[in-house]
N, C-alpha and C positions, 0 to 999 in steps of 0.2 A: 904111300898113298898120295895122289896128286889131284888137285882140283884146277878148274879153269874159270876165271872170272872175266867177263866182258863188260867193261864200263864204257858206255857210249854217252856222249854229251851233245845234246842238240844245239846246233847253230854255233858251235865253237870254231872260230877262225884259228887257223894254224899260227898266224903271225901275232896272236895275242899271248902266246905262251913264251915265257922267258927262255926256255930251252931251245926255242926256235927263233930266238932273237927279238922277242916281243916285250922286253922290259921286265918289270918286277911285280906283275899282277898275279903270278902263279908260283909263289915260293915253295909250296909243298910239292907240286908236280915237278918242279925243277930239281928238288932235293932228291928225288928217287932215280935220277938219271944214271948215277954210278952203279946201279943194279938193273939197268934196262938196256934194251936195244931200241934206239930211236930211228924211225924210218923218215928220212928227210924228203922223199919223193913219193909220198903216198897220195893216191887220188881216189875220190869217191866215184861211184857209178852214176851219180846224179846230184842235182843242186838243191833238192828238197827231200823231205822225209820219205815219201812213197818211192821215189826213184832211187834213193840211196839205200834204204834198208832191205830191198830185195837183194842187193849186192852183199850186204853185211850178213844177213841171217839165212839167205837161201843160195848164196853164191851164183846168182843168176841176174840177168839184166831186166830192167823195168818193163820193157816192151816185148820181152821174150815170149809171152803167152797172150799177146794182144793187149788191147786197152781195157783193162779191168780195174774197177775201183777196189774190189775185194781181192785178197790174196788168192791167186789161182790154186785150186786143189792139185794142179800138176807140179807146183813148186814143192821142194823138199826143205823144210826148216831144219836147221842144225839141231834144234831140240828134239825133233822126231828121230833123227839118226842116233842121238845120244841116249834117249830113253829106251829105244830098242836094244841098246848095248848095255843096259843096266846102270847107266849114269843117272843120278838124281838131277832133275832139271828144275830151275826156278827163274822166273822173270818178274821184275818189278819196274814199272814205268807209269807215265801219265800222259802219253801222247795218243790222242784219239785216232790218228792214222794207223796206229799199230794195235788196235783194240781187238778184243774177242769178236766184237760185232763185225769187223772187217776180215776175220779169218786168221788172225795171228796167234790164237790160242790153240796151238796144235803141238803135242809132244811135251807139254809142260806138266810137271807134278804140281807146281804152284805157279799161278799166273795172276798178277795184280796189275790191272790197267787203269784203275781209278775212275772208271766211267760212271760208277754209282755215287761218287763223291760230289758234294756241293763245292763249287768254286766261285770266285769273284771275277768280274770282267777285267779288273786290274791285275789279277794274278790267275789266269784261266787254266791253271794246272796245279797238281800237287807238287809241292817243292821238295827238293832233295833232302832236307832235314826230316821230313815225314817219311819219305822213301827209306831213308837210313834207319829210322825207328822200326819200320816193318821188316827190314833185313835183319836187324838185331834180334827181333823176336823169332824170325825164321831160323836163324843160326842157333839161337838158344834151344829151340826144339830139336833141330837136326844134328847139331854138333856139340851141344852143351855137356853131354856125358863124356866127350873125348873119343867116343867110338862112333864112326859114321861112314857112310858109303861115299865114294868120290862124287863130287857134284860139279855141275855147270851152272853158274849164276850169271844171269844177264841183268844189268842195272842201267837204266837210262834216265838221265837228268834233263829237265826242261828249263832250268832256272835262268839260262842266258837268253832264252827266247823272248821276243817281243810280247807284251808292250813296254818293256824296259822301265820298270818301276822298282828300282832297288831300294833297300833300306839305307837310311842315312849313313850308318856306320861304314857301309861298303862304298858309298859315294865318297866319303871322307878319305877312305884308304886309297881309292883309285884316283880321285881328282877333287880336292877340297874346294875348287872354284865354283862348283855347281851349287846353286841355291834355288832349288825348285821344290815345291810341294807335290804331293801325289797327284792332285788334280791337274797341275800344270804339266806333269810328265804324261799323264793320260791324254791330255789335250794334244800334246806333240804326237802321240801315237795316232790319235784319231784324225788330226788335221794335216799331218806331214807324212807320217810313215804309211798309213793305209792308202792314201791317194798317190803315194810315191812322188811327193812333191820335192824336187831337188833344186828348186829355184833359189833357196836361201841357204848358203853355205854354213852360216852360223847354226841353223837348226840341225843340219847334218852333223856338225861337230858335237853338238850337245847330245844328240842321239847316240853317237859313238862313245861318248864319255859315260853315258848311262849304261850302255852295253858293257863297257869296260868294268864298271862297278859290279855287274852281274858275274863277270869272269872272276873277279876277286872273291866274290861270294862262293862261286862254284868250287874254287880251289880249296876253300875251307871245308866244304862239304866232302870233297874227295879225301882230305886229310882225316875227317871224322870217319869216313867209310873204311879207310885203312885201319883206323883204330878199332873199329868194330871187328874186323877180320882178326886183328891181333888179340883182341879181348877173348875171342872164342878159340884161340890157338890154331887158326886155320891159315893165317897169312903165310907162314913159313912153308906151307905145303901147297901154295897156290900160284899159278901163273896168272898175271893180270894183264889183259889187253885193254889199253885205253885209246879211244879214238873219237871222232866226231862224224855225224852223218853228212854234214855239209857246213859251210860257213854262212856269213851274212855280208850283204853289200852296203856300203856307205858312200854312194855316189861315184864309185870308181868307173862304172860304165853306165852312168845315167839313171841309176835306180836305187832302190832301198830294199831291205829284207832279202828274201831268197826266192827269186822267180826262175823262170825257165831260161837261164843263161849258163854258160859253161866257162866262165872266167875263173882265174885262180883263187880269188877271194871266196868263191863258193865251192870249188871242187878239189883244191889242193888242201888236204886235211892233215891234222896231226895223227900219228900212229905210233904208239909206244908199247913195247912188250916188256913187262916188268917181271923179274924173277928174284924174289927176296934173298935167295941164297947165292945169287950170281956175284962174282968177285970184281968184275969190271964192267963199266958201261961201254956201249959200242954204238956207232952211228953207221947206218946203212944208207947209201946214196943211190941204190938201185931203184928204178922206177917200178912201183908196186901199186896194187889196187885193193880197195876194200873188198873186192870179190874174193880175195885170198884169205880173209879172216876165218871164215867157216872151215875151210880145209886145214888151216893152221891149228884150230881148236882140236880137230880130229887127230892131227899129227901128235899134238901134245898129250893126248889121251890114248895114243897107240892104236887108233882106229883108221880104217881106210875110208876115203870119201865115196859117196854114191856117184853114179854116172851123171846124175843131173847137175852136180856141182861143176862150175866152169872155171873156177880159180885154181891156184896152186898153193900149196903150203909155203909159207914164208921161211920155214925152217926145214932142214939146215940152210943157213944163208948161202952157203957155197953151192947148193944144188938148185937154187931158185932160177928158173929160166929167164933169160933176158928177152923182154917182149914189150910191146906197146900196151897202152891201157885205153879202154873205151868208157864212154858214159852216154846215157840217153835219157830223155825226158820229154814231156809235153810242155809247150810254152803257156803254162797255166794262168799267167797274168797278161792282160792286154789282148784278149781274144778278139777275133774279127767280128763283124756285124752279126754273123750267124752263131757266134759263140763257140765255134769249132776250134779245138786245140790242135795245134800242129806240132810235128816232131822237131826235136833239136838234138843233134848228136855231136860228140867230140871224140877225137882220137889223138893221143899223144905218143910220140915215138922219139926218144932222145930229147933234144931241146925243142922240137917242133910240135906244135899243137894245131890241129885243123878242126874247124867247127862248121857244121852244116845246119842252116835254118830252113826248114821246109816252107814256112810261111812266105818267105821272100825268094825261095829257091836260090839262096845266097851262101857263099863260102867265105870263111875267114881263115887266115893262116898266120901264126905268130912264131917268131924265133925267140923263145923264152930266155935264152942266154943273152941275146943282145937287147931284148925288149921284154923284161920280166913283168911289166905292168900291162902288157898286151894292148898297146895303143897304135901300133903300126901294122896294119893288115898287108901282108906281102903275097897274097894269093895270086896276084897277076904277074909277079916278078920272080918268084922263087922256083928254081928248077925241081924242087921236091914236091911241088903242089899236086901234079897229076898222080904221082905214085901214092900220095896220102889220100887223095880223093878215092882212089880205087879201093883203099882199105875200108872206107866209110860207106860207099855206095850200096854194097849188098845188105847193109844193116837198115837202111832207110826204107820205110813202108814195106818191110819184109812180110807183112800180112795183108798188104793191099796192092802190091805191085812193086815196081822198081823205081829207084831215084834217077832223075834225068841228069 
């Protein structure tokens, strides 16, 4: 009997994890690497939740069915495929963009989205500790007897997400130099982060340190979650996929938070496949997409993907096709005078990443090997530019016409 657990962490930057070279903020996640496959070149299908989760849970792109706020009924959720196959499905999260109200509650035997819960403006979501308690109760009911049907469990944590007001103990663990009260932290959120004010580098540094404290807190919640799986004797029989929908920006490209941009701090995400019975850790440097997560879940459970899924199973590793990865979104922040959101697309192939912004009808191209921070736009000098443009053009305005 095997289960699959998908643990997604909102706004988690890849470079904050120790196993990706990010220091000591994530001791537990780092400790499971010897029984995991770590994907070093995983990319999200978008830079914010709505654009990213269509890739993760429906193996399709954000604009594939037009510009719809709600989840299109034409999309196929992984939960729907699994439930039809007799797999028990459960989802626990507190992100309003993934709520029942917006169409994400399809194919779930249990679906908790927290939308009826009271929250505080300083912590506008249900935190991981409470999510974990609900999972504990669910496993008690479903697996407490030791006899249970195989399940797919999706868990999503919001704890790293702004407004960055971590508890003092996590601030001390991440960076003891910060001496701010809750009101001061909330003021930074209101006066610096919300208006995307990057004029004061010191403020940006403080925001990133507060974010780091949340990363440390999140790692502890992940450890507790693994403990709950072990408590109910299901850990040893479960594959666990850990990833992020997107990252967060701290001034790298002139902004904050996670808006409609396609730079690495937002779309180059962590992706770890953990198997408790695995004997050795492995690192995969192949370019992969979060579009591939849903097909991988089906592979692990011995099921075939529906035609609507556009990704490929990550396993077996040796059979994964070498290909480029796409992402798309709307530039949801900084709209023009009419408030119209324009498309933004990226495509990465090998070490080259091209970005197209409909608003400016502008292209950017980066050689990530020579320029990992994406500061030197070589669109006018690179011999690969035209070929990469041809990969992106058919995707732009594909429901409204073609890209010039």
